[in-house]
N, C-alpha and C positions, 0 to 999 in steps of 0.2 A: 454530556455531564459525566464526571468521573464517579467511580464507585469508591466508597471509603471503607477501610478496614482498621481494626486495632493493630494487626501485625501482618506484614507481607513477608513470606519466606521465599527467597530467590535461590532455587536449586534444591532438589529433593533427594540428595544422596543421604547416607546414614546420619550425618550431622543435621541436615535440614529436617529429616524425618523426626529425629529426637526432639528438636526444638519445636516443630509444628505440633507433634503429639502432646508435648507438655503444655503448650499454650492453648490448644483446643480443649484439653482436659480441665484447664483453669477457667474455661468459659469465654475465652477471647474469640473475637470474630477474625478469622484467619484466612488469608489468601495464600495458596501455595502455587508457585510458578516454576515450571520445568520445561526446558526446551527440548529434552530428549525423553528419558524414561524415569519415572518415579522409582527410586532405589539407587540411581546414580551408577557411577563407574564400578563401585564395589560389587553391586548385586549382579551386574550383567557382563562385565568385561574384566574383572580383576579378582577381588578376594574370594567371592563365592565360587565362580567356575574354576579358578586356579586350585583352590583347596579340594574341590570335588575330584578333579582329575589327578591330583597328587596322592589322594588317599589309596588307590589301588597299588601305586608304586611303593608306598610306605608299608602297606599290608603284605606285599610280596616279600619285602625285606624281613618283616617280622616272621613270616612263615619259614623262610630260608634259614634264618638264624635261630629258630626255636628247636631245641632238641626234641626228637620224637615227631616232627612234622615234615611232611613233604607236600608241596602244594602248587598252587595255580600260578599262571602268568596273567598280567593285566590284560583285560579284554577291551581294546580301544572302542569298539562299537558300543559295548555296554556302558563304558564310562562316558562316552560322548552323549549317549541318549540321556543318562542320568544328569550329566552336566546341563543339558538343555532344559531338563525339568527344573533343576535348581536355579537356573537363570531365567525361568519363566518363559522360555521360548521368545525372549526379547519382547514380551508383551506385558505392559503394566496396567492393563484395563481394570483388573481386579483391585489394584492399589488405588487407582483414581476413583473408582466407585466407592471404595472404603472411606476415603477422605471426604467424599461428597456426603456419604451417609453420616459421618461424624459432624457435619455442618460446615466443613471448610469449602471454600470456592477454589476449584482447580482451574488454573489458567495455563494453557499451552502456548509455547513460543519463546523466542529470544527476548528477554526483558532488558530495558535500559532505564537506569535511574536518571531522571531529568532534573532533579533538585531535591532538597530535603523533603522526605515523605512523599515523593512523586515518582511514579513508574509508568513507562509506556511499553506495551506489548503489541506490536503492529499498530493498528488504529485504535486500540483500546488503552484508555488511561485510567489508572487507579491511584488513590492516595492512601496512606497509612500512617498511623501514629508512630509506628516502629517498622524498620526494615531490617531483616536478618539476611545477610549475604552468605550463601553456602554453595557457591558455584563450582567448588572443587578445583581440579587441575587437569591438565592434558599432557599426553606424552610429547616429549621434545624430539623432533626429527632434525638431526644435525644437518647443517648446510654442506653436505658431502658431495663433491663433484662427481656426477654420474649416477647419483642415487636414483634418479628418475628412470634409469635404464634397467634397474634390477628389481627383483621381487623383494620388497622390504615390508616387514610387518612391525606393528607396535603390539602392545598387550591385547588390543581389540581383536586383531586378526588371529593372534596366537591362541586366544581362549574361545574363539567361535569357529575354529577350523573344523571342517568335516573330515578331510583325509590328511593324515600327517605326512610331512615331507620325509624323504629318505635321509636328507642331510640338512643341517641348520647351522648357521654361524650366528652366535649371540654376541652382541656388542654391549659390554657393560658388566662389571663384576660386583654390582651392588645387589640388594635383596631381590629386585625384579629379575635381573639376569640369572641369579642363582636358582630361583624357583623355576624359571623356564627351562634351564638346563637340566634340573632334576626331573621335571615333568617329562620332557622330550626323551631324554636318555632312558628313562624308565620304561618307555614304550618302544624302545629299539631304534630311535632316531640317532644317527651319527652326529654328535654335537661338538662344535668347536666354540670355545668361549674366549673372547678377546677382551682384555681389560688393560687400560692405559697405566694403571698404578702398579706398584711393586708387589701388592698382595690383594687378595679378595676381601671384600667387606672392610675396606680400609678406614672406615670410621669407627670400627670396633678394635678391641685389643689385637695386636699382631698375632698372638697365639691362636685366636679364633680363625683368622685367615689361613694359617698354616694347617690347622685341623680340617677345615673345609676343603682346602686344596687337595688334601690326601683322599678325602671321601669322594670328591668329584672324579679324581683320577681313577679311583677304584671302580667307579660306576662307568668308566669308559669315556669320560669327557676330556677332550684335548684342551687344556687350559694354557692360554698364552698371555703372560703378563708383560708389562712394560711395552705394550703394543697398541698403537692407535691407528684407526683407519684414515687414510689420506685420500682415497679415491675408490670409485666403484665402477664396474663395467659388466656388460653381458658378454659371455663367451658361450655360444651355443645355448644350451638350456641352463647353464650355470650362472649364478650371481656371484661375482668375484669381488672381494675387497682387497685393495692394496694396503699393506701395513707399513708403518714408518720404520720397522725393524728390517725392511728389505724382503719380507716374505709376503705371501698371499694366502687368502682363505677363501675357498670356493664351496658353494652349497646350492641346494635348491631354493633356499630362502634365507634372507638375512633378517634377524629379529633385533630390534632396537630396544635396549634397556638403558638409555642414556639420560635418564632423568625426566622430571615433569615440571610443568610451568603453571602457575596459578591462572585460572580463567578470569581475568579481569579486563581483557581487551574489549573496548566498546561497551563496557558495562556501566560506566558513568559514576562510579563510586566517588570520584573527586568532586562531582557536581553536588554531592550531598555533604561535602566537607571532609571526606576521608583522604588520607595520605597513602601513597603507594611506595613500597620499597624498591630496591634496585632490580629485583626480579619480577616486579609487578604485583607482589603480594600486598594485601590490605593490612596496614599496620593497626594493631589493636592494643588496648591496655589489659590489665589483669582481669577485667570483667568481659572481655571480648568486645569492648566498645571501640568503634572506629571513628565516630563523631556523634554529635547530639542525636539520639534516637536512631542511630545507625550501628549495626552490630555485624561482625563477621566471624565465621567459624569454619573449622576444617582446613583442608589443603590451601584454600584461597588465602589464609593468613600466613602461610609459610612457617608456622611455629614448629609443628612436628607432623609430617605427612602420613599419619596413621589413621585408620578408620576409628579405632578406639579413642583417639584424641579428638576427632571430629565429633563423636558422640558425647564425649565429656564436655567439650566446648558448647555443644548444643544445650546441655543442661545448664551450664554457666550463663549463657546468654539469655535463655528463656527465664531463668530465675531473676536475672537482672531486670528484664522487661516487666516481670510480675512484681517488682518492688522488694525483692528479697536478695539483694546482691551478695555474692561471696567471691573472693578472688580465686582465680585458677592457679594451681601450682603444678609444675611439670616435673618435679623431682620424683624419681623412681618409676617413671612411665616405662612399662616393658616394651622391648623391641624384639620381634620374633621373625625369623626367616624359616619358612617351612621347607627346609631341605631334607635330606635323608642321611644322617639323623638331623633333628631340628637344632636350630641355633637360637639362643635367647640371651638377652642382656637387659640390664637395668642400671640406672645411675651413671656415674662417671667412669671414664677410662683412666688409666694411670697417667696418660699424657694430659688429659683435661684437668685432673687433680693437680698435676705439677704446675700447670699454667695458673692455677688459682692459689698456688703457694701452700698447698696442703701437704703436710708430712704424712706419708702413707705406709701401710704394711699390707703385703699382698701374699696370697697363697694360691697354688693350683693343685687340684686334687684329681688323680686318676681314679675314677670310680671303680674300675675293674679290680683295682688293688685294695680297695677300701670297703666295699659294700657287697652284700649278698644279692641285692636287687638286680644289678646288671647281669649276673650269672643266671638268675632264675628267669630273666627276661629273654636272653638270647645267647646263643653259642658265640664264642669269640667276641665278648661284649665290648662296646664302645661307650665312652662317656668321660667328660672332663668338666670340672666346675672350678671357676676362679672367683675369688673374693678380694675386694679392695676395701680397706678400712682407713678411717681417719685415726692415725696413731695417737693424736693428742686428745681427741674427744671420745674415743672409744666407741665409735658408731660405724656401721657399714655405709659406705658411700657408692659402692659399685659392685656388680657381679655379672658373670657371664657363664653360660653353660652350652655345651655341645653334647647332645645325647638324645636317646629316645624320649619323646614327650617333654623335651626341655621347655617348650612353650607353656606347659602346665605347671611345672615345679619352679619356674623362675619367679612366680608371684610371691613366694615367701621372701625372697630378696627384695622384690619391688616394694612390698609393704614395709619391710625393715628400713629401706632407704627413705621412703616417703615419710615415715613416722619418726625416723631417727632413733629407732630402738637401740638401747645399749647392747654392746656385744655380750655382756654378762647375761642379759635376759635371753638373747638368742641361744647362747650356749646351754641354758637351762631348759630350753624347749625340748619336749619329748616327741619324737617322730614315730609314726607307725612303722613297724618292721614287717616285711622288707619293702621299703619304698625308696625312691630317689631322694626324697626329702631328708633322709638320713645323712646325705652328703653334706648338708650344712653343718651338722654336728661334728662330723669328722674334719671338715675344712676349718671350722672355727677352733677346734682343738689344736690343729697344726698352726693356725695363726697365733693362738695364745702362746704356744711353745716357742 
């Protein structure tokens, strides 16, 4: 006989946890299903461990660039131990116990949806009025000839490693590859970054990629653009990639940052009425509804592969289940790469705006020439801010920043884009002196001129 629940949440990463927590607090009878660890990819193999090991690298840069300071080098052993603490030593028993104490039923194992409101986990069958799919995504391992001969890592191996390699080749110049390059180079690893495109972070403004390239080169990273791996082989202790530009890249390990794929294989979403997209993503409406009483949130939707979006969609789906639906909007969602310095963006790029037929005005500000804050923060300061406005409506539609703590001060632009604040209102905003937020005033004045 099957067990019945109000809601079953499949996948307990950040999105699933937000949805489950909201539903439990509302008095729903909830089953949470997880085939690996409660907390998901983010908590154990991505966001949390990566930001933890990146912090000493960032702190060293702050010390080196701060007048009157001389300071330490990153200590890998210490950083590794704290990373393991932050990643809970890959142990989610406390999380499972907490959910049980809150009244949820915790079910371990790979789940399959067998029909509307029906789920099977091994020999166990449950039914639910609503199913929330939050199974996330997994790293793509490209079908590269010879890859089985070499030492190849994804994010999982990179962020659980005990002893760092002496040399690493990173494939992919997106956010994942950039953060790994920053992390490893910061601890003294010899890093080669291979990217098939003409610039790094090629979904952002071209200027962002240019600035990033310079920063990575300064950190000692060998950046190779317009180069794709065509084969792999073992030569002694080396893992060697053959590139289509006629060169090779050899290292102790090859780290893949070549994208992620939604985890929907053998999940059975179609049996409950859902439709899948061309990459296997679950298609959803503005309420994260995939079919009648079936919801999907986070990376599995393919909407925006960010933890903060998964958490947002968790709120959207839970509220819809609870009978208070509200549409999700993705305008102004911030995008941050935790490089050194940080890279942040929100809204549209100039190319995206052009494709939409928007007449734009744009400005780029060199913060070191315009503000006091960069100079009080570091010697030989770095920092750039770019703004993109709709020239006809007089509102901000895009922004990017490269500089210390950019992931913190991009939120002013994100809020402006999301709420369509008039430029006149933004110009009249008064920022604390000295902060990086003052950059908006200076940039908007240039935009007005």
